[in-house]
C-alpha positions as a printed Julia matrix, in Angstrom:
283×3 Matrix{Float64}:
 -22.05  -21.13   14.67
 -26.29  -20.14   14.13
 -24.77  -16.33   13.7
 -22.27  -17.58   11.63
 -24.62  -19.75    9.52
 -26.72  -16.19    9.44
 -24.02  -14.41    8.27
 -22.86  -16.84    5.32
 -26.7   -16.6     3.88
 -26.52  -13.01    4.58
 -23.48  -12.27    1.46
 -24.67  -14.75   -0.24
 -27.81  -13.34   -0.54
 -26.23   -9.55   -0.7
 -24.14  -11.17   -3.43
 -26.34  -12.67   -5.22
 -28.63   -9.15   -5.88
 -25.8    -7.74   -7.31
 -24.16   -7.08  -10.46
 -21.12   -9.48  -11.4
 -18.58   -7.03  -11.31
 -19.91   -6.22   -7.95
 -19.8    -9.14   -6.54
 -16.4    -8.94   -8.2
 -15.61   -5.67   -5.95
 -16.54   -6.76   -2.31
 -14.99  -10.45   -2.92
 -12.12   -7.96   -3.31
 -12.51   -5.62   -0.54
 -12.83   -8.91    2.06
  -9.39   -9.6    -0.57
 -10.78  -12.91   -1.89
  -8.98  -12.15   -4.28
  -9.39  -16.04   -6.5
 -12.79  -15.9    -5.44
 -13.17  -12.37   -6.82
 -11.03  -13.56  -10.09
 -12.76  -16.32  -11.47
 -16.41  -14.22  -11.29
 -13.93  -11.5   -13.45
 -11.67  -13.18  -15.89
 -15.72  -14.64  -17.99
 -16.86  -11.44  -18.4
 -17.37  -10.31  -22.37
 -17.14   -7.08  -23.01
 -14.53   -5.73  -20.47
 -14.83   -2.1   -19.93
 -12.22    0.26  -18.11
 -13.87   -0.19  -14.37
 -13.87   -3.71  -15.18
  -9.98   -4.31  -16.2
  -8.79   -2.25  -13.43
 -10.61   -4.05  -10.95
  -8.56   -6.67  -12.75
  -5.22   -6.1   -11.98
  -5.76   -4.63   -8.54
  -6.85   -8.64   -8.46
  -3.49  -10.24  -10.12
  -1.38   -7.34   -8.71
  -2.82   -8.01   -4.69
  -2.17  -11.56   -5.77
   2.04  -11.14   -6.58
   1.36  -11.71  -10.87
   2.73   -7.66  -11.54
   2.84   -9.01  -15.29
  -0.96  -10.11  -15.87
  -2.2    -7.31  -13.89
   0.16   -4.2   -16.06
  -2.04   -5.7   -19.2
  -4.75   -5.4   -17.63
  -3.96   -2.28  -16.46
  -2.65   -1.07  -19.41
  -6.58   -2.21  -20.91
  -7.89    0.24  -19.03
  -6.36    2.65  -19.64
  -7.17    2.46  -23.25
 -10.53    1.56  -22.13
 -10.62    5.38  -19.95
  -7.34    7.54  -21.25
  -8.33   10.14  -18.9
  -8.23    8.23  -15.77
  -5.08    9.2   -13.55
  -6.35    5.96  -11.45
  -6.24    4.28  -14.26
  -1.98    5.71  -14.53
  -1.34    5.37  -11.49
  -1.91    1.45  -10.97
  -0.48    1.04  -13.93
   2.54    2.24  -12.57
   2.54    0.8    -9.32
   2.37   -2.91  -11.42
   5.03   -1.53  -13.33
   7.31   -0.98   -9.9
   7.03   -4.25   -9.24
   7.81   -6.19  -12.26
  11.03   -4.0   -12.74
  11.92   -4.82   -8.51
  12.45   -8.18   -9.7
  13.53   -7.92  -13.44
  16.81   -8.95  -14.35
  19.46   -6.01  -15.01
  18.43   -5.6   -19.0
  14.5    -5.74  -18.76
  14.51   -3.38  -14.88
  15.54    0.07  -16.43
  12.87   -0.24  -19.56
   9.54   -1.92  -16.64
  10.95    1.79  -14.67
  11.0     4.3   -17.17
   7.76    2.58  -17.85
   6.35    3.45  -14.4
   8.21    6.86  -14.13
   5.76    7.66  -17.43
   2.85    6.1   -15.97
   2.97    8.21  -12.07
   4.19   11.24  -14.61
   1.17   11.19  -16.16
  -1.41    9.84  -13.43
   0.05   13.21  -11.57
  -0.22   15.09  -15.42
  -3.72   14.23  -15.98
  -4.71   14.82  -11.63
  -2.97   17.34   -9.19
  -5.24   16.58   -6.51
  -4.45   12.75   -6.67
  -2.53   12.18   -3.24
  -1.8     8.59   -3.84
  -0.5     9.27   -7.56
   1.53   12.46   -6.27
   3.12   10.0    -3.47
   3.57    6.84   -5.07
   5.53    8.87   -8.02
   6.83   10.73   -5.03
   8.7     7.47   -3.44
  10.27    6.75   -7.41
  11.93   10.21   -7.65
  13.3     9.52   -4.09
  14.91    5.88   -4.84
  15.4     5.75   -8.04
  18.42    6.84  -10.19
  19.15   10.06  -12.12
  19.75    8.29  -15.16
  15.95    6.42  -14.55
  14.45   10.24  -14.03
  15.19   10.28  -10.13
  16.46   12.84   -7.98
  16.16   14.51   -4.28
  15.44   17.33   -5.72
  12.51   16.67   -7.69
  11.53   14.87   -4.86
  11.44   17.89   -3.06
  10.15   19.96   -5.35
   6.87   17.47   -5.66
   6.55   17.31   -2.23
   5.41   21.0    -2.22
   3.01   20.51   -4.46
   1.71   18.13   -2.13
   1.26   20.67    0.57
  -2.1    22.23   -0.46
  -3.9    19.1    -0.68
  -2.56   16.78    2.83
  -0.47   19.02    4.43
  -0.34   15.55    6.74
   0.36   14.05    3.15
   3.41   16.88    2.94
   4.44   16.61    6.1
   5.05   12.49    6.2
   6.94   13.23    2.49
   9.14   15.21    4.09
  10.3    12.78    6.46
  10.49   10.63    4.13
  13.4    12.52    2.35
  15.6    13.98    5.16
  15.34    9.99    6.42
  17.1     9.4     2.22
  19.66   11.9     4.07
  19.81   10.6     6.98
  18.66   13.95    8.29
  16.83   11.84   10.84
  16.24   14.91   13.86
  14.71   16.97   10.96
  12.74   13.44   10.61
  10.91   12.35   13.1
   9.93   15.92   13.3
   8.46   16.05   10.18
   7.03   12.97   11.11
   5.37   14.23   14.45
   4.16   17.69   12.13
   1.48   14.8    10.58
   0.52   13.13   13.78
  -0.49   16.92   15.66
  -2.04   17.71   11.97
  -4.2    14.26   12.11
  -3.92   12.75   15.72
  -6.69   11.34   14.63
  -5.17    8.63   11.77
  -3.68    5.41   13.22
  -1.46    5.54    9.97
   0.65    8.51   11.13
   0.93    7.39   14.22
   2.46    4.37   13.09
   4.41    5.52   10.46
   6.24    7.29   13.64
   6.48    3.8    15.61
   8.26    2.78   12.37
  10.3     5.29   12.78
  11.61    4.96   16.27
  11.8     1.7    15.26
  14.3     1.32   12.82
  16.63    3.98   15.12
  15.98    1.19   17.69
  14.84    3.21   20.22
  11.94    0.51   21.42
  10.68    2.1    24.02
   9.42    5.15   22.63
   8.14    2.54   19.53
   6.43    1.03   21.58
   4.89    4.36   23.54
   3.44    4.62   19.34
   1.88    1.75   18.67
  -0.45    2.59   22.9
  -1.72    5.33   21.46
  -2.08    3.86   18.08
  -3.87    1.96   19.99
  -5.63    4.3    22.18
  -7.88    5.81   18.87
  -7.59    2.37   17.27
  -7.82   -1.03   19.11
  -9.37   -2.77   16.44
  -7.0    -1.47   13.62
  -4.74   -5.08   12.68
  -2.1    -2.5    11.04
  -1.56   -2.19   14.55
  -0.49   -6.0    14.84
   1.24   -6.13   11.97
   3.69   -2.79   12.03
   4.3    -3.93   15.96
   5.66   -7.11   14.87
   7.58   -5.95   12.06
   9.1    -3.84   14.99
  10.57   -6.37   16.28
  12.12   -8.58   14.26
  13.84   -6.11   12.56
  15.05   -5.58   15.72
  15.41   -9.08   16.72
  14.09   -8.69   19.98
  10.18  -10.27   21.51
  10.29  -12.65   18.46
   7.89  -14.64   20.53
   4.8   -11.3    21.03
   5.25  -11.25   17.63
   4.87  -14.52   15.81
   1.36  -14.66   17.84
   1.05  -10.31   17.1
   1.44  -11.86   13.07
  -1.07  -15.08   13.86
  -4.03  -12.27   14.9
  -3.1   -10.3    12.02
  -3.41  -13.69   10.06
  -6.78  -13.71   11.61
  -8.31  -10.42   11.37
 -10.26   -9.39    8.54
  -8.74   -7.14    6.69
  -8.83   -5.38    2.83
  -6.77   -4.49    0.51
  -5.61   -1.54    2.11
  -3.87   -3.55    5.28
  -0.47   -5.07    4.61
  -1.28   -8.47    1.98
  -1.35  -11.98    4.15
   2.02  -13.16    2.23
   4.0   -10.28    4.0
   2.36  -11.86    7.55
   4.21  -15.31    6.14
   7.03  -13.79    5.22
   7.84  -11.51    8.07
   6.22  -15.32   10.84
   9.3   -16.97    8.79
  11.91  -14.41    9.04
  10.99  -15.24   13.15
  11.01  -18.56   12.62
   8.13  -19.56   12.68
   7.86  -22.84   10.09
């Protein structure tokens, strides 16, 4: 109890010494989105950074319309910043996923144009290029998608991030149902970045999707050996169990541990973990 009180007091003092934008950003990084928004929303004269943070907060809260509106303002304030355009694309993409059939194509096209602009502004922005790759991978041709486009874009990423290149080539191979090639590409990604937990989890998820659970388990054990405290391992392992309708009691326990972990915006959202819990039969 004493240590907890000291931590909270230290955090309060730290936040008090910061600017409102920095305080909001720190709360955002702790996934305290509502608290961050309360600080950010009343700020007058928001600049591009403030609008971008507001957009991210709304995005994490699942309000993609407000997120896209905030990112539009961020882009207007700083039109040359690749990151703003990429997040605007993410927000429009999520809106397209849940929109009616009349609105979805227009929103999807806005997402594509935003991703393309982000890559145009900064060809070295691997996150933006990867998001555009995913758009090309899944969108139909009449909305600007296409596997050939995805393949060409992956080649552009190769020099900046070889491991990510092989991951994207695995995604492309799996889309084409070339599962042996997909596995080979994922293993090459792991070989290039053997200490990155995410690369090992990519392989574990793939093996799980193929129903190769013992091999998937071995990959999860390898990930845990790299960083046993990484909460993504809990989430992804539970997801594989639930997908295969196996070990559901264990999956529920893993997800509950995940929800109790200290998460960041880079981790799967708590809402996704709660959704998986419901799928596993937890009420």
